C-alpha positions in Angstrom: -29.7 -6.9 137.2 -26.9 -8.7 134.4 -23.7 -7.5 135.1 -22.8 -5.5 132.0 -19.0 -6.2 131.8 -16.5 -7.4 128.8 -17.5 -10.9 128.0 -21.4 -10.0 127.8 -21.2 -7.1 125.5 -22.1 -7.5 121.7 -19.7 -6.6 119.6 -18.8 -5.7 116.1 -17.1 -7.8 113.8 -15.0 -7.8 111.0 -16.1 -8.9 108.0 -13.0 -11.4 107.9 -13.8 -12.6 111.8 -17.4 -13.0 110.1 -15.8 -16.0 107.7 -15.2 -17.8 110.7 -18.0 -17.3 113.7 -21.0 -16.1 111.0 -22.5 -12.6 111.5 -22.5 -10.0 114.5 -23.0 -8.9 116.7 -22.2 -10.5 119.5 -20.5 -11.1 122.7 -16.7 -12.0 123.1 -17.7 -15.1 125.0 -20.1 -16.2 121.6 -17.0 -15.4 119.5 -14.4 -17.2 121.2 -17.0 -20.4 121.5 -17.5 -20.3 118.0 -14.0 -19.8 116.6 -13.3 -23.3 118.7 -16.5 -25.0 116.9 -14.9 -24.1 113.7 -11.3 -25.2 115.0 -12.8 -28.6 116.3 -14.7 -28.6 112.6 -11.7 -28.3 110.0 -9.2 -30.1 112.9 -7.3 -27.1 113.0 -5.8 -28.4 116.5 -2.2 -29.8 115.6 -1.9 -33.7 116.4 0.9 -33.6 118.5 0.0 -30.6 120.5 -3.8 -29.5 121.3 -2.5 -26.4 122.3 -1.6 -25.3 118.8 -3.7 -24.3 116.4 -2.6 -24.5 112.8 -4.7 -21.6 110.9 -6.5 -22.7 107.2 -6.8 -20.1 105.0 -10.4 -18.4 106.8 -8.9 -18.7 110.6 -5.4 -17.4 108.9 -7.4 -14.2 107.4 -8.2 -13.1 111.5 -5.5 -14.8 113.6 -2.2 -15.0 111.0 -1.0 -17.7 109.1 1.8 -19.3 111.1 0.8 -21.8 114.1 -0.3 -19.9 117.0 -0.9 -20.9 120.8 -4.8 -20.9 121.8 -3.6 -18.8 124.7 -2.4 -16.4 121.9 -5.1 -17.3 119.9 -7.6 -15.1 121.6 -5.5 -11.9 122.0 -5.1 -11.8 117.5 -9.2 -12.6 117.5 -9.7 -9.6 119.8 -8.0 -7.3 117.3 -11.1 -8.4 115.1 -13.8 -6.6 117.6 -14.7 -3.3 117.9 
């Protein structure tokens, strides 16, 4: 029997987050993975420090418009999950 932990439980996404990762519901793990696909596709990692994310307009609607550490990004994204 599979564990039913927070990462594997499907969650509902806000419309702003769906603009970045696609239609929900999906698991937190899928959301994190798809956010990274978006970041890499749009080359949003800082050239000098890859741990920093420079959001574009779509991602900025989710995590804020300022540069953010990848470690703080997950917390910012989780505010868009219910």
